[in-house]
N, C-alpha and C positions, 0 to 999 in steps of 0.2 A: 298585421296591423288591423285595427278595428275599422269597420265601415261605419258610415253615418247611421245606417239602419241598426247596427249593433248598439251604438250609443243611444239611439232613440228607445230601443227595447230595454236597455239597462236603466235608463232614466224612468221609464214608465213602471218598471218592476219596483224600483226603490220608492217611487211615489205611492204605488199601490200598497207596499208593505207599511208605509207610514200611515196612510189613510186607514188601513185595516187595524193597525195597532190603536190608533186614535178612537175609532168606532167601537172597538172591543172594550177599551178601558173607560172612555168617557160616556159613550152611549149605551154601555153595558150589553153589547150584542154578543151572544154566545157563538153564533155562526152567521156568516154572511155580513153584508153591510146594510145599514139602514138606508132608506130612500135618499136622504140628504147626502150621505157619504158616497152612495152609488153614483149620484149625479155629479158630485165633485170629481170622482175618479174618472168618469167618462169625459168630463170637461178637460181634465188635466191630460189625459191620453190624447185627446183631439188636438189640444194646443201643442203638445210635443210632436205629434205627427206633422204639424204644419209649421214648425219652427224653422225659419230661414237661417238661423245662426247656429244650428246644431253642429256644424263642422268645426266651429272655433270655440264654442262655449263649453263650460263644464256643467254648471248648474244655473238655473234661472235667477237665483239670488245675485249672481254676478253679472247678469245681462243688463245692458244699458237700455234696452227696450222691453217694457213689461207688457206682454200681450194678453194677460188675463183681464177680464172685466173687473172693475173695482170691487164689486161684491164678492166675486169668486177669489180675487186676490186676498181679501181679508180672511176668507174662510180657509184658504190653503195656508196662509201665514199662521193662523191659529193651530192648524194641524201640525205644521212644522215645528212651532214652538213647543208643542206638547210632545210630539213623537221623536223629534230630533235627539234630545238628550237621553231618551229611553232606548234608542236604537242600539246603543252599545250593549245592552243586555239581551236583545232579541236578534240582532244582526250585526255582531261586532266587527266583522271584516268590512262590511259595507260602511259602517259608521266611521271607522278609522280611515278608510280610503276617501270618504267624503271630506273629512276634516283636512287631510293632507292636500287634496286637490283644491279645496277652497283657499287654503293658505297660500299655495303656489300661485293660484290665479290672482289673488289680492296683491301678492308681491310683484307679479309681472305687470299689473295694472299701474303700479306706482312709477 
């Protein structure tokens, strides 16, 4: 069985993959992250580290409490909208697992 820390690390890894993909394709970075994306990644990891709902939630999109500041929330939404559909080409197993778990959680919430 996965621990809460394992869930946190997995969530942080997926967010990092998405931010890296976004920065590479949109900001045209060859290596590393631009300062804006680096800040967003640090912020997302910090929020994940302090999430009180980690034990029961799957992804932030399904959470009833949004802990991101409005400005950062808009930035991460932009990244997710861009990188989400493209993850199937870069990280297919993670993308499929994400779609399945989001659908299950939406079904359980009804």
